[in-house]
C-alpha positions as CSV (number, residue, x, y, z in Angstrom):
1,M,-16.9,-16.5,41.5
2,I,-14.6,-14.0,43.2
3,Q,-11.9,-14.8,40.6
4,K,-14.4,-14.2,37.8
5,N,-15.4,-10.8,39.2
6,H,-11.7,-9.9,39.6
7,I,-11.1,-10.7,35.9
8,Y,-14.1,-8.5,34.9
9,F,-12.9,-5.7,37.1
10,I,-9.4,-5.8,35.5
11,L,-10.8,-5.9,32.0
12,C,-13.2,-3.0,32.6
13,T,-10.4,-0.9,34.3
14,T,-8.0,-1.7,31.4
15,S,-10.6,-0.7,28.8
16,I,-11.4,2.5,30.6
17,V,-7.7,3.4,30.9
18,L,-7.1,2.6,27.2
19,S,-10.2,4.7,26.2
20,I,-9.0,7.7,28.2
21,T,-5.5,7.4,26.7
22,A,-6.9,7.2,23.2
23,L,-9.1,10.3,23.9
24,I,-6.0,12.2,25.2
25,L,-4.0,11.3,22.1
26,N,-6.9,12.3,19.9
27,I,-7.2,15.7,21.7
28,K,-3.4,16.3,21.2
29,T,-3.5,15.5,17.5
30,I,-6.5,17.8,16.6
31,P,-4.2,20.9,16.4
32,L,-1.8,19.0,14.2
33,I,-4.6,17.9,11.9
34,K,-5.9,21.5,11.6
35,K,-2.3,22.7,10.8
36,Q,-2.0,20.0,8.1
37,H,-5.3,21.1,6.5
38,L,-4.1,24.7,6.5
39,I,-0.8,23.8,4.9
40,T,-2.6,21.7,2.3
41,K,-4.8,24.6,1.4
42,Q,-1.7,26.9,1.2
43,I,0.0,24.4,-1.1
44,R,-3.1,24.2,-3.3
45,V,-3.1,28.1,-3.6
46,L,0.6,28.2,-4.4
47,K,0.2,25.5,-7.1
48,E,-2.6,27.5,-8.7
49,K,-0.5,30.7,-8.5
50,N,2.4,28.8,-10.0
51,Q,0.3,27.5,-12.8
52,Y,-1.0,31.1,-13.5
53,L,2.5,32.4,-13.7
54,H,3.6,29.6,-16.1
55,Y,0.6,30.5,-18.3
56,K,1.5,34.2,-18.1
57,I,5.1,33.4,-19.1
58,Q,4.0,31.4,-22.0
59,K,1.5,34.1,-23.1
60,E,4.2,36.8,-22.9
61,S,6.8,34.8,-24.7
62,T,5.0,34.5,-28.0
63,F,6.7,35.7,-31.2
64,E,4.4,38.6,-31.6
65,N,5.0,39.9,-28.1
66,I,8.8,39.5,-28.5
67,E,8.6,41.5,-31.7
68,K,6.6,44.3,-30.1
69,K,9.0,44.5,-27.2
70,A,11.9,44.6,-29.6
71,Q,10.3,47.5,-31.5
72,A,9.6,49.3,-28.3
73,L,13.3,49.0,-27.4
74,N,14.3,50.2,-30.9
75,M,16.0,46.9,-31.7
76,I,16.4,46.0,-35.4
77,Y,15.7,42.6,-36.9
78,L,18.5,41.1,-38.9
79,P,17.3,38.6,-41.5
80,S,19.4,35.6,-42.0
81,K,20.3,36.6,-45.5
82,K,22.7,39.4,-44.3
83,I,24.6,37.0,-42.0
84,K,27.8,35.6,-43.4
85,H,28.9,32.3,-42.0
86,I,32.6,31.5,-41.6
87,Y,33.5,27.9,-41.4
88,L,36.6,27.1,-39.5
89,S,38.6,24.0,-40.2
90,Q,39.0,21.6,-37.3
91,K,42.4,21.0,-35.9
92,T,43.3,17.6,-34.9
93,P,46.0,16.8,-32.2
94,T,48.3,15.6,-34.9
95,D,48.2,19.0,-36.7
96,E,49.5,20.7,-33.7
97,K,52.8,18.7,-33.6
């Protein structure tokens, strides 16, 4: 009987110690969890901002906007008809000898 009570006492004491240890670890991890949630929110905001900037770049780089910017900077458009192409012959290593 005494041995049975001794086993119950050890089991109860062990469970209480483990419970208190788990509570202490839980209390220590709460600030880390809060920081993780804050960082996750910041990442989400940065992703949205990045997506907006990508959209803005795509919107600004349309052909019409490029033409407007070129006209504002007094740039002239050269059609491909005025460009003369010069074809150079390729030299092979045997030609150089």
